[in-house]
N, C-alpha and C positions, 0 to 999 in steps of 0.2 A: 718099837717106831712112836714114840712120843705124843698126848693129849693133843695139843699145837698142831704136830706135822701134820698129825690125821683130818686137824679138821684145816687148815691151809689147802689138803690134798681133799677134802673133801670137794670147798667150794671151787677148789679148779676142774674141776671134775663137772664140776656142777657146770660150770661155762664153760667147755667142753660140750660140755648135751645139748646146752642153752642151743650150742655156734650147730652143732649137727644138725638140732631139728627146723632152723634158722634155710640152710643151707638143703634142706630136702623141703624146705616149702617152696622153693626157686630153684632148686634143680635137683631132680630124685637123686640121694641116693643109688650107687653099685649092690651096698650091702648094708642094707637095712636093718640085720638082725643088730647090728653093731652100737645102732638108738635104745633096745634093747638089753642087751648087754650092760652098758653103759648105765642105763637106770637100776640094773641089776646090783654093779658094784658099789653104785652111792650109796646104799640100803644096807650091803653086805660091810659097806666100810662104820655107816650108823650105828648099823651092832653092835660091830667091836668098839666107837668113841662111851656110850652109853654101855656095852659092861665093864671096860674103862674107865670109865669117872663113877660107876656104881663101888670098882673092888677102894678108890682111893675115896 
């Protein structure tokens, strides 16, 4: 996965996380652990992005 693809994916996941938070505030989600999992996935992707940028 290239750096630009990774950046796009991070932005998409951040938007998804924001929507999940808004939806949870309006009506509680059945599986609230999805918010935590998404947040951790974003952090992992940011870490991978930083590693790739450091290599180049």
